[in-house]
C-alpha positions in Angstrom: 89.8 -92.0 -197.9 93.2 -93.3 -199.0 96.0 -94.5 -196.8 99.6 -94.1 -197.5 101.9 -97.1 -197.9 105.6 -97.2 -198.5 106.6 -99.9 -200.9 110.1 -100.8 -202.2 110.7 -101.8 -205.8 113.8 -102.8 -207.7 115.2 -99.9 -209.7 114.4 -101.6 -213.0 110.7 -102.2 -212.1 110.4 -98.6 -210.8 111.7 -97.4 -214.2 109.1 -99.6 -216.0 106.4 -98.1 -213.8 107.5 -94.6 -214.5 107.8 -95.2 -218.2 104.3 -96.7 -218.4 102.9 -93.9 -216.3 104.4 -91.4 -218.7 103.2 -93.2 -221.8 99.7 -93.5 -220.5 99.5 -90.1 -218.9 98.7 -91.6 -215.4 100.3 -91.2 -212.1 102.7 -93.9 -210.8 100.3 -94.5 -207.9 97.5 -95.2 -210.4 99.6 -97.8 -212.3 100.6 -99.6 -209.1 97.0 -99.5 -207.8 95.7 -101.1 -211.0 98.4 -103.8 -210.9 97.7 -104.6 -207.3 93.9 -104.6 -207.9 94.4 -107.0 -210.9 96.6 -109.3 -208.8 94.1 -109.4 -206.0 91.1 -109.9 -208.2 90.1 -113.5 -208.5 87.9 -112.7 -211.5 90.9 -112.2 -213.8 92.3 -115.6 -213.5 88.8 -117.2 -213.5 88.0 -115.4 -216.7 91.2 -116.5 -218.3 90.7 -120.1 -217.2 87.1 -120.1 -218.5 88.4 -118.7 -221.9 91.0 -121.5 -222.1 88.4 -124.1 -221.2 86.1 -122.9 -223.9 88.9 -123.0 -226.5 90.0 -126.4 -225.4 86.4 -127.7 -225.5 86.0 -126.3 -229.1 89.3 -127.9 -230.1 88.2 -131.2 -228.6 85.0 -131.1 -230.5 86.8 -130.3 -233.8 89.3 -133.2 -233.2 86.4 -135.6 -232.5 84.7 -134.5 -235.7 87.9 -135.1 -237.6 88.4 -138.5 -236.1 84.8 -139.4 -237.0 85.1 -138.2 -240.5 88.4 -140.0 -241.1 87.0 -143.2 -239.6 84.0 -143.0 -241.9 86.2 -142.2 -244.9 88.5 -145.2 -244.2 85.6 -147.6 -243.7 83.9 -146.3 -246.8 87.0 -146.9 -248.9 87.7 -150.3 -247.4 84.1 -151.4 -248.0 84.3 -150.2 -251.6 87.6 -151.9 -252.2 86.3 -155.2 -250.8 83.2 -155.0 -252.9 85.1 -154.1 -256.0 87.6 -156.9 -255.6 84.9 -159.4 -254.9 82.8 -158.7 -258.0 85.4 -157.6 -260.6 86.6 -160.5 -262.7 90.1 -160.3 -264.2 90.2 -159.1 -267.8 91.7 -161.0 -270.7 94.9 -159.5 -272.0 93.4 -158.3 -275.3 90.7 -156.3 -273.4 93.0 -154.6 -270.8 94.1 -151.8 -273.1 90.5 -150.7 -273.9 89.5 -151.1 -270.2 92.4 -148.8 -269.1 91.3 -146.1 -271.6 87.7 -146.4 -270.4 88.9 -146.4 -266.8 90.8 -143.2 -267.3 87.8 -141.5 -268.8 85.5 -142.6 -266.0 88.1 -141.5 -263.4 88.3 -138.0 -265.0 84.5 -137.8 -264.9 84.6 -138.9 -261.2 87.2 -136.2 -260.4 85.1 -133.5 -262.2 82.0 -134.5 -260.3 83.8 -134.5 -257.0 85.3 -131.1 -257.8 81.8 -129.6 -258.5 80.4 -131.2 -255.4 83.2 -129.8 -253.2 82.9 -126.4 -254.7 79.2 -126.3 -253.8 80.1 -127.3 -250.2 78.4 -130.6 -250.5 79.9 -133.5 -248.6 79.0 -137.1 -248.2 80.1 -136.9 -244.6 77.4 -134.3 -243.9 74.8 -136.8 -245.0 75.8 -139.3 -242.3 74.2 -138.8 -238.9 76.5 -138.1 -235.9 75.6 -141.3 -234.2 76.9 -143.5 -237.0 80.1 -144.1 -235.2 78.4 -146.3 -232.6 76.9 -148.3 -235.4 80.0 -148.7 -237.5 82.0 -150.4 -234.8 79.5 -153.2 -234.8 79.6 -153.5 -238.6 83.4 -153.4 -238.8 83.8 -156.3 -236.3 81.4 -158.5 -238.3 83.3 -158.2 -241.6 
C-alpha cells in the first residue's frame, strides 16, 4: 500500500526530475522514490567509503614499495661508489685515454645488458626480500 505525500520542489529541480523521467521512460514518482531511497540507504555511503578505503590502501602499499625500492637503489649506488673510490687508484696521464675508451666500451655493454634484463622483466629489486628495509637501517648507520 502506498501513501500520498505532497512535496514542494524548486522549479528547476522539478524540471530536472521531469527531464530525467522522460529520458528514462519512468514516472516522476519513481525518480523521486529512487532518490529518497538512495538518500536514506546507509549502504550507499558505506560502500563508497569502503571503495575509497580499498583504493587508499592500495595506493599506500604502492607508495611504500616505491619508497623501499628507491631506498635500496640509493643505498646500492652509494655502496658501489664508496667501494669503487676506495679501490680504484688514479691512472697516470698517458693511460687515461685508453682507460676512457675501454670505460665507454664497458659502459655500452652494461647498458645493453641492463636493457635486455629490463625487457625480460627481471629486476634486482625483485631479488631482495621485503624485510630488507629493517636490516639496511642498521647497516647504513654503521658506515
